[in-house]
C-alpha positions in Angstrom: -0.1 0.1 -0.1 1.8 3.6 -1.2 -0.1 6.1 1.2 2.4 8.7 -0.3 0.2 8.2 -3.5 -3.3 7.7 -1.4 -5.7 10.7 -0.7 -7.0 8.5 2.3 -4.6 8.0 5.1 -6.6 4.9 7.1 -8.9 2.2 5.7 -12.1 3.4 6.8 -13.5 4.6 3.4 -12.6 1.1 2.3 -14.4 -0.7 4.8 -17.5 0.8 4.1 -17.6 -0.6 0.8 -20.3 -3.0 -0.1 -19.8 -3.1 -3.9 -16.7 -3.5 -5.9 -16.7 -2.3 -9.6 -13.7 -4.0 -11.5 -11.8 -3.3 -14.5 -10.5 -6.3 -16.1 -7.7 -5.5 -18.6 -4.7 -4.6 -16.9 -6.4 -5.0 -13.5 -7.1 -8.8 -13.4 -5.4 -9.4 -16.5 -3.5 -8.8 -19.8 -4.8 -10.6 -22.9 -5.2 -14.2 -21.6 -2.3 -14.0 -19.0 -4.3 -13.9 -15.5 -2.3 -11.8 -12.8 -1.4 -13.7 -9.9 -3.8 -13.4 -7.0 -6.6 -12.1 -9.2 -8.8 -15.1 -9.0 -8.6 -15.3 -5.3 -9.2 -11.7 -5.2 -12.7 -12.4 -6.4 -13.2 -15.5 -3.9 -12.2 -12.8 -1.2 -14.9 -10.7 -2.3 -17.3 -13.5 -2.0 -16.0 -14.8 1.1 -16.3 -11.2 2.7 -20.1 -10.9 1.6 -19.0 -7.9 -0.8 -20.9 -7.8 -3.8 -18.7 -7.2 -7.6 -19.6 -6.3 -11.2 -17.1 -6.4 -13.8 -17.2 -2.9 -15.5 -15.4 -2.5 -18.7 -15.1 0.2 -21.0 -14.4 -2.1 -24.2 -17.4 -2.3 -26.2 -16.0 -4.6 -28.6 -17.5 -7.2 -26.8 -21.0 -7.9 -25.4 -22.0 -8.9 -21.8 -22.2 -12.5 -22.7 -18.9 -12.4 -24.2 -17.4 -11.1 -21.2 -19.0 -13.9 -19.0 -17.7 -16.6 -21.2 -14.4 -15.3 -21.3 -13.9 -15.0 -17.4 -15.3 -17.8 -16.6 -12.5 -19.3 -19.4 -10.1 -17.6 -17.1 -11.3 -18.9 -13.9 -13.3 -16.1 -12.4 -16.4 -16.8 -11.2 -19.3 -15.0 -13.4 -22.9 -14.4 -13.5 -24.5 -12.4 -16.5 -25.3 -10.0 -13.6 -21.6 -9.6 -12.8 -21.2 -7.9 -16.0 -21.8 -4.5 -17.4 -20.2 -2.7 -20.4 -19.6 0.8 -22.1 -21.8 -1.0 -24.8 -24.7 -1.7 -22.5 -24.4 1.7 -20.8 -24.4 3.5 -24.4 -27.5 1.6 -25.5 -29.1 3.1 -22.7 -28.3 6.5 -23.6 -29.1 6.0 -27.2 -32.7 4.9 -26.2 -33.3 7.5 -23.9 -32.3 10.4 -26.1 -32.2 9.2 -29.5 -34.6 6.2 -29.4 -36.5 7.3 -32.9 -33.3 8.4 -34.9 -31.2 6.5 -37.0 -27.9 5.0 -35.4 -24.7 5.1 -37.9 -22.7 2.4 -36.3 -18.6 2.5 -36.4 -17.7 -0.7 -34.4 -17.8 -4.6 -34.1 -20.3 -6.6 -35.4 -20.7 -7.4 -31.5 -21.6 -3.6 -30.7 -23.7 -3.3 -33.6 -26.2 -6.0 -32.8 -26.0 -5.2 -29.2 -27.3 -1.6 -30.0 -29.9 -3.7 -32.4 -30.9 -6.0 -29.9 -31.7 -2.9 -27.8 -34.4 -2.0 -30.3 -32.2 1.0 -32.0 -32.6 1.7 -35.7 -28.8 1.0 -36.3 -27.1 0.6 -39.9 -23.0 0.6 -40.6 -21.4 1.4 -43.8 -22.2 -2.3 -45.3 -26.0 -1.5 -45.0 -25.7 2.0 -46.6 -23.7 1.0 -49.1 -25.9 -1.9 -50.3 -29.1 0.4 -49.3 -30.2 -2.0 -46.9 -31.2 0.4 -44.2 -34.2 -0.8 -42.6 -37.1 1.6 -43.3 -35.2 3.7 -45.9 -36.0 3.3 -49.8 -33.2 5.8 -50.7 -30.2 6.3 -48.2 -29.8 9.5 -49.8 -32.5 10.6 -47.6 -30.2 10.3 -44.5 -28.1 13.5 -45.9 -31.2 15.3 -45.2 -31.0 17.5 -42.4 -33.9 16.3 -40.5 -32.9 12.5 -41.2 -29.0 12.7 -40.0 -28.3 9.9 -38.4 -26.5 9.6 -34.9 -22.7 8.7 -35.6 -22.1 6.1 -32.6 -18.7 4.9 -32.3 -17.0 2.0 -30.3 -13.9 0.1 -29.7 -13.5 -1.3 -33.3 -11.4 -3.8 -34.1 -12.8 -4.9 -37.4 -12.4 -1.3 -38.5 -12.2 -0.7 -42.1 -11.2 2.8 -44.1 -15.2 2.8 -45.2 -16.5 2.8 -41.8 -14.6 6.3 -41.3 -15.1 7.9 -44.6 -18.7 7.9 -44.2 -18.9 8.8 -40.4 -16.6 11.8 -41.4 -19.6 12.6 -44.0 -22.3 12.6 -41.8 -20.1 14.7 -38.9 -19.4 17.2 -41.4 -23.4 17.5 -41.9 -23.3 17.8 -38.3 -24.6 14.9 -36.8 -24.7 14.1 -33.4 -21.6 12.2 -32.5 -21.6 9.5 -29.5 -18.7 7.2 -28.2 -18.6 4.3 -25.9 -15.6 5.1 -24.2 -12.5 7.7 -24.3 -9.8 5.1 -24.0 -6.8 5.9 -26.2 -5.4 2.3 -26.0 -6.4 -1.2 -25.0 -3.4 -2.7 -23.1 -1.9 -6.1 -24.3 0.8 -8.7 -23.1 4.8 -7.8 -23.5 3.7 -4.1 -23.1 1.7 -3.9 -26.7 -1.2 -2.0 -26.9 -4.3 -1.8 -29.3 -5.7 1.9 -30.7 -9.1 2.2 -28.7 -12.3 3.8 -29.1 -10.4 7.3 -28.0 -8.0 7.2 -30.7 -10.7 6.4 -33.4 -12.5 9.5 -32.4 -9.5 11.4 -32.2 -8.8 11.2 -36.2 -13.0 11.8 -36.7 -12.4 15.1 -34.4 -9.0 15.9 -36.3 -11.1 15.5 -39.8 -14.4 17.1 -38.9 -13.9 19.4 -35.9 -16.6 17.8 -33.9 -16.0 16.3 -30.1 -17.6 13.0 -29.2 -20.3 13.0 -26.4 -18.5 9.7 -24.3 -20.7 7.5 -22.5 -18.2 4.8 -20.5 -16.2 5.9 -17.7 -15.2 8.5 -16.6 -18.9 9.5 -17.1 -20.6 8.8 -13.8 -23.3 7.6 -15.7 -22.4 4.0 -15.5 -21.8 4.4 -11.6 -25.5 5.9 -11.1 -27.0 3.0 -13.2 -25.6 0.2 -11.1 -26.3 1.9 -7.8 -29.7 2.3 -9.1 -30.0 -1.4 -9.9 -28.4 -2.6 -7.0 -29.7 -0.2 -4.6 -26.3 0.5 -3.2 -25.2 4.3 -2.5 -22.6 5.3 -4.6 -20.6 6.3 -1.3 -21.0 2.5 -0.5 -19.1 1.5 -3.9 -15.6 1.3 -4.7 -14.2 1.5 -8.1 -10.8 -0.6 -8.9 -8.6 -0.2 -12.1 -5.7 0.6 -13.8 -6.1 4.0 -15.3 -6.1 7.4 -13.8 -8.3 8.9 -16.5 -11.3 6.3 -16.8 -11.3 4.0 -13.6 -10.1 6.6 -11.2 -12.0 9.6 -12.4 -15.4 7.8 -12.8 -15.2 7.1 -9.0 -14.3 10.4 -8.0 -17.0 12.0 -10.5 -19.5 9.8 -8.8 -18.7 9.8 -5.0 -17.3 6.4 -4.7 -14.2 5.2 -3.5 -11.5 4.5 -5.9 -8.5 2.2 -5.8 -5.7 2.3 -8.3 -3.5 -0.7 -9.1 -0.1 -0.4 -10.8 -0.4 -3.5 -12.6 -1.7 -2.2 -15.7 -1.6 1.6 -18.0 -0.6 3.9 -15.2 2.9 4.4 -13.1 3.6 6.4 -10.1 5.0 9.3 -11.5 1.5 9.7 -13.5 -0.4 9.4 -10.3 1.6 11.9 -8.6 0.7 14.3 -11.1 -3.0 14.0 -10.4 -4.8 17.2 -9.3 -6.5 14.7 -6.8 -5.0 11.6 -6.0 -6.6 8.2 -5.5 -8.4 7.2 -2.3 -5.8 4.3 -2.4 -2.7 3.4 -4.7 -2.1 -0.6 -4.6 0.3 -2.9 -6.5 -2.5 -5.1 -7.7 -5.4 -6.6 -6.7 -3.8 -9.6 -4.6 -2.8 -6.8 -2.0 -6.1 -5.3 -2.2 -7.6 -8.8 -1.1 -4.9 -9.1 1.8 -5.8 -5.6 3.1 -9.8 -6.4 3.0 -9.0 -9.7 4.9 -7.8 -7.1 7.6 -10.5 -5.1 7.9 
């Protein structure tokens, strides 16, 4: 435990936490490499009667994809234990743009997740094939009253035409929504993949339009989970390896925060923060030991 890089100087705030919102990549594992003690950490939460939800900004996969992946890696997980930025984005779009067409730059999984939510989605393939549901002529989507919402996720299946059409609509002033602001997705051996934030930076550079980000650090994800579980934000703890998403969402939502040094951030980055995380630890194995002692 590094108290010099922690806002709190005792474990009183941590002791009050009943629900833990857990980042995955960089926190519990990298790629298919599970961190030492990560599975035991989840078991410790269960033994202590603490609830947990795997909370991810990765919109390239569905909730059930994560259930299957986590189980394969050895973690206990049910459907109710997973909440993704894709789920939160679907809720946001339904609430604010339920009747609009949604142009999706994202994986097939992300596209299908929005479609299953009841949204009128299409992608570049649909548009070029004139297969957009309910539209006889896709030219009508260029009309001001029919401009679609451009919605971007972490797209590991990205091709140039996806960006080309997104720029086309954004330059006509379509609303711009993005699932998450992450610049990169960490991978084993120090490698990274360009994430949703990097894709959006390209679109912003091409159009001058900034997106509305839905995932962490937007407090919306914590607020929705608090409403679903009945656990107040102040009794929720967000655990993750990124200061600008995992820790920021906790601070924005009035929840506790634990920053682990097993992933993206390091001690230098934390020391330069305007407000330190409540707790800074080496990894979730250390957090498990502290929780056992409370």
